[in-house]
N, C-alpha and C positions, 0 to 999 in steps of 0.2 A: 503493499499499499503505501502510496506516495504522500509526502507531506501536504499537498494541496486538497486531499481528500478529506482532511481533517480542518480546513479553515473555511472561512466565508468569503464569498464572491458577491460581486453587484453584477446582476444580468443588465445589459445596456439596452437590450430590447424591452424588456417587461418593467424595468426601474425596480425590481425586487431583489432583496438580499437572499442568497442561497447558501446551504451548507453543503460543502462537497461539489462533485462534479456533476450537477444535474443538467446542465445546459451545454450546448456546444462550445468549444473554446473561443470562437469568434464572437460569442455574445457575453462573454465573461470578462470581468475586470477584477484583478487581484492577484493573488490572495491577499486576505487581511485576517488577521489574528482574532478579531472582535466583529460581532455584528454591528456594532456601531460604526466601527471604522468603514465597514463595507458600505453602510447606509450612506456614508459621507463621501463616497468614490466620485460622484460628479463634481463636488466642490475640490476634492484633491485635485482631479484631472485638470478643472479650469485653472487652479494656482500652478500647477506644474507647467502647464501650457504657457501661461503668462509669463513664468519665470524664465521658460526656455526661449520665448520670443524676445523679451528683454535682453538676454544674454546674447541672441543671435543679433540684436540691434547694436549691442555695444561693439561686438566683433566688427559688424559691418562699418562701423564708424572710425575703426583703428586707421591710421594713416598706412597707406600702401607704398612700399618701394619696390623700385625695378632696378635691374641692373641695365648694363648698356646694350643688351639685346632685347629689352622690353620683357623680360620674365620676371 
């Protein structure tokens, strides 16, 4: 038995929290240790996406240098 079978998952299609592998993997977000953490999955995903977007924006603003052949 894998560890994920004893964890909570958020079903992105139904919006429900599930325990174990009830839904296809494409529909599951997780795993989470608690039911409450799984229920907050949409908030967690939004926060992580915002942090990644901010990081990408910072990286895009870094000055770029090129050598003599333009690379």
